[in-house]
C-alpha positions in Angstrom: 6.2 -83.5 127.9 4.0 -81.4 126.0 3.4 -77.6 126.5 0.1 -77.6 126.9 0.3 -79.4 129.9 2.0 -76.8 131.7 0.6 -73.3 132.7 3.4 -71.6 131.0 3.7 -71.9 126.9 7.3 -72.1 126.3 6.9 -71.3 122.8 6.7 -67.6 123.5 10.7 -67.9 124.4 11.5 -68.3 120.8 9.8 -65.1 120.1 12.4 -63.2 122.6 15.5 -61.6 121.5 16.3 -63.5 118.0 16.2 -67.0 119.2 18.3 -66.4 122.5 15.7 -66.1 125.0 16.1 -69.2 126.8 20.0 -68.3 127.1 18.8 -64.9 128.4 16.3 -66.4 130.5 18.8 -69.1 132.2 21.5 -66.2 132.9 18.8 -64.1 134.8 17.7 -67.1 136.7 21.5 -68.1 137.5 22.0 -64.4 138.5 19.4 -64.3 141.3 20.5 -67.7 142.4 23.9 -66.4 143.0 25.8 -68.5 140.3 27.7 -65.9 139.0 26.8 -66.3 135.3 29.4 -65.4 132.6 29.8 -66.0 128.7 32.9 -67.9 127.9 33.1 -66.3 124.5 33.0 -68.1 121.3 32.6 -71.9 121.6 33.7 -74.7 119.1 30.3 -74.2 117.3 30.9 -70.6 117.0 28.6 -69.8 119.6 29.1 -68.2 123.1 28.8 -70.7 126.2 27.1 -69.8 129.4 29.0 -70.7 132.7 27.7 -70.7 136.3 29.9 -70.6 139.1 28.7 -72.0 142.5 30.6 -72.0 145.9 29.3 -74.2 148.5 30.3 -73.2 151.9 30.9 -76.2 154.1 32.1 -76.7 157.6 35.6 -77.7 156.9 36.2 -76.5 153.4 34.4 -74.6 150.6 33.9 -76.3 147.1 33.8 -74.5 143.8 31.7 -75.7 140.8 32.2 -74.5 137.6 29.0 -75.5 135.5 28.7 -75.4 131.7 25.4 -74.6 130.9 23.7 -76.0 127.8 20.1 -74.6 126.8 17.9 -76.6 124.5 14.7 -75.2 123.4 12.3 -77.8 121.8 9.1 -76.1 122.7 7.8 -75.9 119.2 8.3 -79.5 118.6 7.7 -80.6 122.2 10.4 -83.4 121.7 12.6 -84.6 124.3 16.2 -83.6 124.4 18.3 -86.9 123.3 22.0 -87.9 123.3 22.6 -86.5 119.9 21.3 -83.1 120.8 23.8 -82.8 124.0 26.7 -84.0 121.9 30.2 -84.8 123.8 29.3 -83.8 127.1 32.7 -84.6 128.6 34.5 -83.0 126.1 32.7 -79.8 126.2 33.2 -79.7 130.1 36.9 -80.2 129.7 37.1 -77.5 127.1 35.9 -74.9 129.4 37.8 -76.2 132.6 34.3 -77.0 134.2 33.5 -79.8 136.6 29.7 -79.7 136.1 27.0 -80.1 133.4 23.7 -78.1 133.5 21.2 -79.1 130.9 18.3 -76.3 130.5 15.3 -77.4 128.4 11.8 -76.2 127.7 10.5 -80.0 127.5 12.2 -82.9 129.1 15.0 -85.4 128.6 14.8 -88.8 126.9 15.8 -91.6 129.0 18.9 -92.5 127.2 20.3 -89.1 127.9 19.1 -89.4 131.5 21.3 -92.6 131.9 24.2 -90.7 130.2 23.9 -87.8 132.6 23.6 -90.2 135.7 26.9 -92.1 134.4 28.8 -89.0 134.3 27.6 -87.8 137.9 28.8 -91.4 139.2 31.9 -91.9 137.0 34.9 -93.0 139.0 37.6 -91.5 136.6 35.9 -88.5 134.8 33.2 -87.8 137.4 31.2 -84.4 136.5 28.2 -83.4 138.5 25.1 -83.2 136.1 21.7 -81.5 136.5 18.7 -81.0 134.5 16.4 -77.9 134.7 13.5 -79.1 132.6 10.4 -77.5 131.4 8.4 -78.3 134.8 11.1 -76.9 137.2 11.5 -73.8 135.0 7.8 -73.3 135.5 8.1 -73.9 139.3 11.0 -71.1 139.4 8.9 -68.6 137.0 5.9 -69.0 139.0 7.6 -68.1 142.5 6.8 -64.5 143.4 10.5 -63.5 143.4 10.6 -64.1 139.5 7.2 -63.0 138.3 8.9 -60.1 136.6 10.7 -62.4 134.6 7.5 -64.5 133.8 5.9 -61.3 132.5 9.0 -60.1 130.3 10.0 -63.7 128.6 6.3 -65.0 128.4 3.7 -62.1 128.4 0.9 -64.0 127.1 1.3 -66.8 129.5 1.6 -63.9 132.4 -1.7 -62.3 131.4 -3.3 -65.9 131.4 -1.8 -66.9 135.0 -2.7 -63.5 136.2 -6.1 -63.8 135.4 -6.5 -67.3 136.8 -4.5 -66.3 140.1 -5.8 -62.7 140.6 -9.5 -61.7 141.1 -10.8 -59.2 138.7 -11.1 -55.8 139.9 -14.6 -55.1 138.3 -15.9 -58.2 139.6 -14.4 -57.6 142.9 -16.2 -54.1 143.1 -19.4 -55.2 141.8 -19.3 -57.9 144.5 -18.8 -55.5 147.4 -21.0 -52.8 145.9 -24.0 -53.7 148.0 -22.0 -53.8 151.3 -19.5 -50.8 150.8 -21.6 -48.0 149.1 -21.0 -46.3 145.8 -18.8 -43.5 147.4 -16.5 -46.1 148.6 -16.3 -47.5 145.2 -15.3 -44.4 143.7 -12.6 -44.0 146.4 -11.2 -47.5 145.7 -11.3 -47.0 141.6 -9.2 -43.4 142.6 -7.2 -45.6 144.8 -6.0 -48.0 142.0 -5.1 -44.9 139.9 -2.8 -43.4 142.6 -1.2 -46.7 143.0 0.1 -46.9 139.4 1.0 -43.1 139.3 4.6 -42.2 138.7 4.9 -40.8 141.9 5.0 -44.4 143.8 7.6 -45.8 141.6 10.9 -46.7 143.0 14.3 -47.9 141.8 14.6 -50.4 144.3 11.2 -51.7 144.1 11.5 -52.0 140.2 14.7 -54.0 140.3 15.9 -55.0 143.7 18.7 -57.3 142.2 21.4 -54.9 141.5 22.5 -51.6 143.6 23.7 -49.6 140.6 20.8 -50.4 138.4 18.4 -49.5 141.1 20.0 -46.4 142.0 20.2 -45.3 138.3 16.5 -46.0 137.7 15.8 -43.9 140.9 17.8 -40.9 139.4 16.0 -41.4 136.2 12.6 -41.3 138.1 13.7 -37.9 139.8 14.2 -36.3 136.3 11.1 -37.3 134.9 9.0 -36.2 137.9 10.7 -32.7 138.1 10.9 -32.8 134.2 14.4 -31.0 134.3 17.8 -32.4 133.4 16.5 -34.6 130.5 20.1 -34.5 129.0 21.4 -36.9 131.8 18.8 -39.7 130.9 20.9 -40.9 128.1 24.0 -41.4 130.4 22.0 -42.8 133.2 20.6 -45.6 130.8 24.1 -46.9 130.4 24.1 -47.9 134.4 20.7 -50.0 133.8 21.0 -53.6 133.0 19.3 -54.7 129.8 16.5 -56.8 131.7 15.8 -54.1 134.3 15.6 -51.4 131.3 12.9 -53.4 129.9 11.1 -54.0 133.2 11.4 -50.3 134.0 9.9 -49.2 130.4 7.0 -51.5 131.5 6.4 -49.8 134.9 6.8 -46.4 133.5 4.4 -47.3 130.7 1.6 -48.4 133.1 2.3 -45.3 135.5 2.3 -42.6 132.8 2.3 -43.2 128.8 3.2 -39.7 128.3 6.2 -39.5 130.4 7.1 -42.9 129.3 7.2 -41.5 125.7 9.3 -38.6 126.6 11.8 -41.0 128.3 11.9 -43.2 125.1 12.2 -40.3 122.7 15.2 -38.9 125.0 17.0 -42.5 124.7 16.4 -43.0 121.0 17.7 -39.6 120.0 20.6 -39.4 122.6 21.8 -42.7 123.9 24.9 -44.0 122.5 24.2 -47.7 122.9 22.8 -49.0 119.6 21.1 -52.2 121.4 19.4 -49.9 123.9 18.1 -47.2 121.1 16.8 -50.4 119.3 14.9 -51.8 122.4 13.4 -48.6 123.3 12.1 -48.2 119.7 10.8 -51.8 119.7 8.7 -50.8 122.9 7.6 -47.6 121.5 6.4 -49.6 118.4 4.7 -52.2 120.4 2.9 -50.0 122.6 2.1 -46.7 121.0 0.8 -47.7 117.8 2.8 -44.9 116.0 2.2 -43.1 112.8 4.5 -43.5 109.6 6.0 -40.0 110.7 6.7 -41.1 114.0 8.3 -44.3 113.1 10.6 -42.9 110.5 11.5 -39.9 112.9 12.5 -41.9 115.6 14.1 -44.7 113.3 16.2 -42.0 111.7 18.4 -41.9 115.0 19.0 -45.5 115.0 22.2 -47.2 113.1 22.0 -48.9 109.8 21.4 -52.6 110.9 18.5 -51.4 113.4 16.8 -49.3 110.8 16.9 -52.3 108.7 15.3 -54.3 111.2 12.5 -52.2 112.2 11.7 -50.5 108.8 12.8 -52.6 105.9 10.4 -55.4 105.7 7.2 -53.7 106.5 7.8 -50.0 105.2 10.7 -49.4 102.8 11.1 -52.6 100.7 7.4 -52.7 99.9 7.2 -48.9 99.0 10.3 -49.5 96.7 8.7 -52.4 95.0 5.4 -50.5 94.7 7.0 -47.6 93.5 9.0 -49.4 90.6 5.9 -51.7 89.7 3.3 -49.1 89.3 5.3 -46.3 88.0 8.2 -47.6 86.2 7.9 -45.4 83.4 8.9 -42.5 85.5 12.2 -43.5 86.4 15.5 -43.4 84.1 15.7 -47.0 83.9 12.7 -47.1 81.5 14.5 -45.8 78.5 16.9 -49.0 78.9 13.9 -51.1 79.2 11.2 -49.7 76.9 13.6 -50.4 73.8 14.1 -54.2 74.3 10.6 -54.9 73.0 7.4 -53.6 71.6 5.7 -54.0 75.0 7.9 -54.2 78.0 6.7 -54.1 81.6 8.3 -55.0 84.9 6.5 -57.9 87.0 8.9 -58.2 89.8 11.2 -56.2 92.2 13.6 -58.5 93.9 15.9 -56.5 96.5 19.2 -58.1 96.6 21.2 -55.9 98.9 19.7 -52.9 100.9 21.6 -50.4 103.2 20.3 -47.7 105.4 21.4 -44.5 107.1 19.5 -42.2 109.4 19.6 -38.5 108.6 18.5 -37.5 112.2 16.0 -35.2 110.8 13.0 -37.3 110.3 14.2 -39.4 107.2 15.9 -42.2 106.4 18.3 -42.7 103.3 18.7 -46.1 101.7 20.5 -47.5 98.7 21.4 -51.1 97.1 21.1 -53.6 94.4 18.0 -55.2 92.8 16.9 -57.6 90.2 14.2 -56.6 88.1 11.8 -59.5 86.4 11.0 -58.2 83.1 8.6 -59.5 80.4 9.4 -58.8 76.9 6.8 -58.9 74.0 6.7 -58.1 70.5 3.1 -58.8 69.7 0.2 -58.1 71.8 -0.9 -61.7 71.5 2.3 -63.6 72.3 3.0 -64.7 76.1 6.3 -62.9 76.0 9.8 -63.7 77.4 10.6 -63.5 81.0 14.2 -61.9 81.6 15.8 -60.5 84.5 18.2 -57.7 84.8 20.5 -56.4 87.6 20.4 -52.8 88.7 21.0 -50.2 91.3 18.8 -47.8 93.4 18.9 -45.1 96.2 16.4 -43.1 98.0 14.9 -42.0 101.1 11.7 -42.5 103.1 10.0 -39.7 105.1 6.8 -39.1 106.6 5.2 -39.1 103.1 6.5 -42.5 102.4 9.4 -43.8 100.2 10.9 -41.6 97.2 13.1 -43.2 94.9 15.9 -40.6 93.8 17.9 -43.2 91.4 16.8 -46.2 89.6 19.0 -48.0 87.0 19.1 -51.3 85.2 21.9 -53.1 83.3 20.4 -54.7 80.2 24.0 -55.7 78.6 23.2 -59.2 78.7 20.1 -59.0 76.3 22.7 -58.0 73.6 25.1 -60.6 74.3 
């Protein structure tokens, strides 16, 4: 099965939540199907395993099936899941005290693995129920109207494409009706469209009808945002909103009122206690508002060190440190140690070995760490020079003006050995 044959490009799933997108999607689908999803904790491969519990109510008895769920995302390669990929199914199922095995894949299964699954399903001694959700069946579930929000969350590009295919373009529709309904009606229709997306029409129970507590918390949040009073309660309310619902809520809020959405995001980042919620709010802010360096650093200063590294390290702070040293190394204390090593010394590489971050809650971020400096030593302008590498330490901060290095040291002792 190739992804291009499906409306949904399952390769998008690998970009979601650091490689755990398929597991997160499967968990949400299981929840909506009443399968009571739960994580087992750490499995034998040091990973958490997903379990579904299905209750089948019959006329004479109730049957409980505990499904071990195995998610295999091969959307990048497009290859089918084989017996080796699945591993020892029977052993895994027994380890989790399960009596069912559900394989979820973004592609399909080989004929060999299908025979194995069919054999387990028909076994007389060690019989376990087996089932497969392949790419095609996943697509059918996601295209169901009740799951369209999941399609938008996990496959935003596919959602836009499918929406374009299945939904008439409003501008084209208005143009087609222009001669019949008159210009005044067109203006009313445009105003109605703006009104429908307004904050006043959002409802917690429409945004997330799957959980009463979450829907109620979103409704209370909307009430505060409409009245613009009681913002201090927003951080407490977000703790009652499920993760997936929080992402959907941000998207709806942004569509309704970008300014109010930013106010909410800013309040969550600065006041919430859950580091993952703060990080996701920041990521939404970064993706939707095209923020300046000042705004990025200001809000990032309220994140924990690991989150700061995730959002600022690779695109702002590490390049800033490297540029500062490569372009202006003579301005730092380390230069006195390097300059005496040759007639013409210069740094041509800065490799960050370790870096740690800490927010100041005042619009700046502190950093410190260890580096390795690639240095070229020459004693004659015409010679090629000798390449050497020396370890060192650095510290500094990043604020609205960029990266500033307070301390930069290098250990050149191995040169004299």
